[in-house]
N, C-alpha and C positions, 0 to 999 in steps of 0.2 A: 405951740412951740415950747411953752414952759413945761408941759407934761412930758414931752419927748426928752427935754433936757434933764428932767428929774427921774426919768424911767417909769413914770406912772401912766403912760399912754397905753391904751388897750388896742394896740395894733399887732398884726401878725397873729401868732398862735395864742397870744394873751386875750384876744377877742373871743367872746363866748360863742359867736357864730362861725368861727374859723373852721374850715374843713382840712386845711393844710398846715403843716408845720414848716419851720424854716428849713429843715433838712429836706422835706418834700420839694420845696421851691427850688433849692439848689440842685436837686437831682433832676428836676424838670428842665432847668436851664442847661445843665450838662447834656442830658439826653444821650448818654453813651450808647444806648441800644438802638438809636436812630428810629424811634417809634414816631408815628404820625401824631398830630395833635388830637385826633379822634381817639387813638389808642391810649394816649396819656390821660385824656379826660375820663375814659372808662376805668382806667387803673386807679385814679385818685378820686373819682366820684364828684368831679366838678364839670362845669360847662366847657365846651371847646373854646369859647371866647376868653374864659379865665386862663386857660393854658396859653392862648395866643398873647394875652396881656403880660403874662409872666415871661414868656420867651422873648418878647420885644422890649421888656424893661418898663412897661407902663404900670404894672402891678408889682407890689412888694419891692418898690424901688430902693428901699434902704438896705437891702441885702446885696 
């Protein structure tokens, strides 16, 4: 929690292994094109479960 408070936490796009940016996550949540989770996962290069977690608010919860 201390790293989060000071802004030194490596979460989100600051993480070296992150494939998504904050803008990508917000676009996935809006899903204005009404794409399926499978189509979104192909577009962003992540697993379908990752898209589901983002859409349901279990992943990237701080956004």
